[in-house]
Structure formats: C-alpha cells, structure tokens
N, C-alpha and C positions, 0 to 999 in steps of 0.2 A: 396572561390569558388563562382562564380556568379550563382545565381539561375535563370534559364531561365524564370520563372514566374515573376521575378522582372524587366525584360527588356521590354522596350516600343515596342509594335507591330506596324508595319507600315500598315496602312489601305489603300488598293488599291481601286481606283475608276474606274468606267467603262470608257473606254474599257480596261484599263490596267489590270483589274482583270480577263479578259476572259482566261479560261484555268488554272486558279490559285485557283479554289475552293478547300477548304480543306487544303490549305497550309498556314502556318503562316510565315510572313516575318519580319525579324529583321535587321535593318540597322547596319552596322559595327560600325558606329559612336556611337550608343547607347551602343553597347557592350564595346567599348573602354572607354566610360565614366564610365560605371559600373566597369570595370576592373582596370582602372588607375586614375580615378577622373579627375577633370578639369585641373590638373597640366599637364596632357598629352598634352594639347593644349597650355597652357599658359607658361609652363616652359620646353622647349625642352631639356635643359641640364639634367633634372631629369628623362627624358623619357628612358625607357629600349631600348635596341637595336632593330632594325627592326627584326632581326632573333629571338630574345627572344619573342617579341610581336607576331610574326607570329606563332612560335611554340606553345606558350600558347593558342592562338586563335584556331588553328587547333586541339590541344588536347581537348580544351573545346568543340569543335564541336563533336569530337569523343565521349567524355564522355556524351554528352547530345543528341546524335542521331540527330545532326543537319547537314544539307548539306550546304557547303560553295559555293557561286557563286560570281564571280567577272568578270567584263568585262569593256572595254572602252565604253563610253557613246553611240557611234554610233553603237555598237554591243550589248548593254545591253537590254535584254528583260526579264521581269518578267516571261513570259510564258516559256522561255527557262529554267530559274531557277526552275520553278515548274516542268517542264517535267523531268529535271535531278533528282530532289528530288524524284519524284514519282518512277522513274526507280530504284532508290536506296532504296526505301522503307522508305523514310523520310517524315515527315510532317511539318518540320520547315526548313527555309532557312535563313542563315546569308548572307546578300548581300552587295556588295561593287561596287560602280561605280568608276572606276579608273580615270575618268576625273577630 
C-alpha cells in the first residue's frame, strides 16, 4: 500500500494557486511511480491492464480520502480540482492532465 506521505507534492505557483489554499496536489505520475515502479514506463509488457490500474488508483483514493481530478489540458484547472475537493470534504487531490 502506498503511504500518501511518501508521495511527492506538487507545489503550485501564483496565479495557478489562487483558490487552492489548503489543498495538497499529487500528480498521477508520482502515484504510478510509487505503485508500479519505473517498469510502468519502461516495460509496457509488464504493466497491469488499464482497468486494473484505474481500479487500484480509485480504491487508493477512497482509502486515503483523496479526490481524483482529470481533464484535457484545455479544460484543466487546479482551481476546479480544488473546488471539487472542497465540496466533497477532501484536502488532497490526485490530478491527471489527459493531454
């Protein structure tokens, strides 16, 4: 199991951080590195299926009280991720830019 405290936190700079105060952001790439190691990127044949990875990641989010946010680059806003997390009572966001 991945300890949330062991994951790299993404520091947001101004003005990206506006409206994101009190929310911790973790990039999905850092989660995947911790969960599957560098082989996830270097050896696709050893990579678990997309469904398995997705299910594991979403279960990890549930187990760790983390909000998942993903969007295409042109629609991706940290403010939106923070707003969604706050509405759900979460203080951490695992984010993914689909681009």
